[in-house]
C-alpha positions in Angstrom: 0.0 0.0 0.0 1.2 3.3 -0.7 1.5 6.3 1.7 -0.3 8.9 -0.5 -3.5 10.0 0.3 -6.5 8.7 -1.5 -9.4 11.3 -0.7 -9.3 14.8 0.7 -12.3 17.0 2.0 -11.8 20.7 1.4 -14.1 23.4 3.2 -16.0 25.2 1.0 -14.8 28.6 0.5 -18.5 30.5 0.5 -19.4 28.3 3.6 -16.5 29.5 5.2 -16.9 33.1 4.3 -20.4 32.9 5.4 -19.9 31.2 8.7 -17.3 33.6 10.2 -19.0 36.6 8.6 -22.1 35.4 10.6 -20.3 34.9 13.9 -18.5 38.3 13.4 -21.8 39.9 12.8 -23.4 38.2 16.0 -20.5 39.1 18.2 -20.0 42.7 17.0 -23.9 43.2 17.4 -23.8 41.6 21.1 -20.5 43.9 21.9 -22.4 47.1 20.5 -25.2 46.2 22.5 -23.5 45.7 25.4 -22.5 49.6 25.3 -26.3 50.5 24.7 -27.1 53.2 27.3 -30.8 51.8 27.4 -29.4 48.7 29.2 -28.9 49.9 32.6 -28.4 46.8 34.3 -24.4 46.3 34.4 -25.0 42.4 34.8 -26.7 42.2 31.3 -24.4 44.5 30.1 -21.2 42.5 31.1 -22.8 39.2 29.7 -23.6 40.8 26.8 -20.0 42.0 25.9 -18.6 38.4 27.3 -20.8 36.5 24.9 -20.1 38.9 22.2 -16.1 38.6 22.7 -16.7 34.8 22.7 -18.8 34.9 19.4 -15.7 36.9 17.7 -13.1 34.5 19.2 -14.9 31.7 17.9 -15.1 33.0 14.6 -11.1 33.7 14.7 -10.7 30.2 15.6 -13.3 28.8 12.7 -11.4 30.6 10.2 -7.8 29.5 11.3 -9.1 25.8 11.5 -10.7 25.6 8.3 -7.2 26.6 6.3 -6.5 22.9 6.2 -8.3 20.0 4.6 -8.9 16.4 5.8 -7.0 13.6 4.0 -7.7 9.9 4.0 -4.6 7.8 3.6 -3.8 4.1 4.0 -2.6 5.1 7.6 -6.0 7.0 8.7 -7.5 10.3 8.8 -5.6 13.3 9.2 -5.2 17.0 8.7 -3.5 18.3 5.6 -0.7 20.0 8.1 -0.2 16.2 9.4 -2.2 16.6 12.6 -3.6 12.9 12.9 -7.3 12.6 13.5 -7.4 8.6 14.0 -5.4 5.6 12.5 -7.2 3.5 10.2 -6.9 0.5 12.2 -8.7 2.2 14.9 -11.8 2.7 12.8 -14.9 0.6 13.9 -17.6 2.0 11.7 -18.9 4.9 9.7 -22.1 6.5 10.1 -23.9 9.2 7.7 -27.4 8.1 8.6 -30.0 11.2 8.8 -30.5 10.5 12.5 -27.0 10.1 13.6 -25.1 12.5 16.1 -22.8 13.9 13.2 -21.9 17.2 11.9 -23.8 19.0 8.9 -22.9 17.9 5.7 -20.5 15.1 7.1 -19.9 11.8 8.7 -19.5 10.0 11.9 -16.6 8.1 12.8 -16.8 5.4 15.6 -13.3 4.2 17.0 -12.3 1.1 18.9 -10.4 2.9 21.3 -11.2 6.6 22.8 -8.5 9.2 21.8 -8.3 12.7 23.5 -11.0 15.0 23.0 -10.2 18.0 20.2 -12.0 20.3 18.0 -11.6 22.4 15.0 -14.6 24.4 14.8 -16.8 23.8 11.3 -14.3 20.9 10.4 -14.5 18.1 12.9 -14.7 17.1 16.3 -13.4 14.0 18.3 -14.9 13.0 21.7 -14.2 9.7 23.4 -14.6 6.9 20.7 -16.6 9.3 18.4 -15.0 11.5 15.3 -17.3 13.8 13.7 -16.2 15.4 10.4 -18.1 17.7 8.3 -19.6 21.2 9.0 -18.6 23.6 6.4 -17.2 20.8 4.2 -18.8 19.4 1.0 -21.8 16.6 1.7 -20.6 14.8 -1.5 -16.8 14.8 -0.6 -18.0 13.6 3.0 -20.1 11.0 1.5 -17.1 9.7 -0.7 -14.8 9.6 2.1 -17.4 7.6 4.3 -17.6 5.0 0.9 -13.9 5.0 0.9 -13.6 4.0 4.6 -16.4 1.4 4.4 -14.4 -0.2 1.2 -11.2 -0.4 2.7 -12.7 -1.8 5.7 -14.4 -4.6 3.7 -11.2 -5.5 1.8 -9.2 -5.7 5.3 -12.0 -8.2 6.5 -11.9 -10.2 3.4 -8.2 -10.4 3.5 -8.1 -11.6 7.2 -10.8 -14.0 6.1 -9.0 -15.6 3.2 -6.1 -18.5 4.2 -2.6 -17.2 3.5 -1.1 -19.2 0.9 2.5 -19.6 1.4 4.9 -20.2 -1.7 6.2 -23.2 -0.6 2.4 -24.8 -0.1 1.7 -24.4 -3.5 1.7 -27.5 -5.5 
């Protein structure tokens, strides 16, 4: 098996701009409202300002997180910057069902062993034995990745089921 990637999911540029723009607009509006003289309660002003600043920070992290793509290789799933999301032998199942708890336009990968929790806003999240890929990605690319993972798992299962024929045993 080669070391090159087989499939890549890239964030949609238009969805990326729209998602960051909406978060920035929400954060800016909340910060603006926090300084509205009609609101006299200091607690509400502080809460509104904190939530607005949090929205602006999430927008910044979303912009940075979606600069990379997600690659499916023979070793597993990783980001294009080299960060490994999961090894291929740790993948248990792939779920794209309508009622599964997965990101929008994405897929859910169930893992054999739990991994550290991590999150790249708008791109992927990992919690315990679940890895969710999607968000601002293209649904077709996520579907293709799910199919490739299922195909590879089927090939590996068939290879394990077939008895190994040694070169000396053939008659």
